[in-house]
C-alpha positions as CSV (number, residue, x, y, z in Angstrom):
1,M,49.7,17.2,-84.4
2,S,48.4,18.7,-81.2
3,A,46.4,17.1,-78.4
4,A,43.9,18.3,-76.1
5,R,45.2,18.6,-72.4
6,S,42.6,17.9,-69.8
7,E,43.8,19.0,-66.3
8,E,40.7,17.7,-64.7
9,G,40.5,15.0,-62.3
10,I,37.8,12.4,-61.7
11,P,34.3,14.3,-61.3
12,P,33.2,14.5,-57.6
13,R,30.0,12.9,-58.3
14,Y,31.3,9.6,-58.8
15,G,32.8,9.8,-55.3
16,I,29.6,11.1,-53.9
17,G,27.8,8.3,-55.7
18,T,30.2,5.5,-54.3
19,F,29.7,7.3,-51.0
20,L,26.0,6.5,-51.2
21,V,26.1,3.0,-52.3
22,V,28.4,2.0,-49.6
23,L,25.9,4.1,-47.2
24,V,22.9,2.0,-48.5
25,A,24.5,-1.0,-48.2
26,L,25.7,-0.7,-44.5
27,A,22.5,0.6,-43.8
28,C,20.7,-2.7,-44.9
29,A,23.2,-4.8,-43.4
30,V,22.5,-3.0,-39.8
31,L,18.5,-2.9,-40.6
32,V,18.7,-6.7,-41.3
33,G,20.8,-7.6,-38.4
34,Q,22.4,-10.7,-39.9
35,S,26.0,-11.1,-38.9
36,F,26.8,-13.0,-41.9
37,L,25.5,-10.3,-44.2
38,R,27.2,-7.9,-42.2
39,L,30.4,-9.7,-43.0
40,R,29.4,-9.8,-46.6
41,T,28.9,-6.0,-46.8
42,V,32.1,-5.0,-45.2
43,L,34.0,-7.1,-47.4
44,A,32.2,-5.9,-50.2
45,V,32.4,-2.1,-49.3
46,A,36.2,-2.9,-48.8
47,A,36.3,-4.6,-52.2
48,L,34.4,-1.4,-53.7
49,G,37.1,1.0,-51.9
50,L,40.0,-1.2,-53.4
51,L,38.7,-1.2,-56.8
52,S,38.1,2.4,-56.7
53,V,41.7,3.0,-55.9
54,V,43.1,0.9,-58.4
55,V,40.8,2.7,-61.0
56,S,42.0,5.9,-60.1
57,L,45.4,5.1,-59.8
58,F,45.1,3.4,-63.7
59,Y,43.5,6.5,-64.8
60,R,46.3,8.7,-63.7
61,L,49.0,6.4,-65.1
62,V,46.5,6.7,-68.4
63,V,46.6,10.3,-68.2
64,A,50.7,10.7,-67.8
65,V,51.5,8.1,-70.3
66,E,49.4,10.5,-72.8
67,R,50.9,13.6,-71.7
68,I,54.5,12.3,-71.8
69,A,53.6,11.0,-75.1
70,Y,52.4,14.1,-76.7
71,E,55.3,16.3,-75.3
72,P,57.4,18.0,-78.1
């Protein structure tokens, strides 16, 4: 049985979307001017960045395991 191989990475639109969400969150924090909101925003941005790295690594792990599983 032959499996379809995909050499594609994560589409760039997800990175652009993540960047826009972060930019809007930081803009809101600056406009409101509350230090607590800024701290929460920075922590949320850091968590979002860490989450995106973990998801990206998990995606690469799944692709690698599938590639190994389907090698003849």
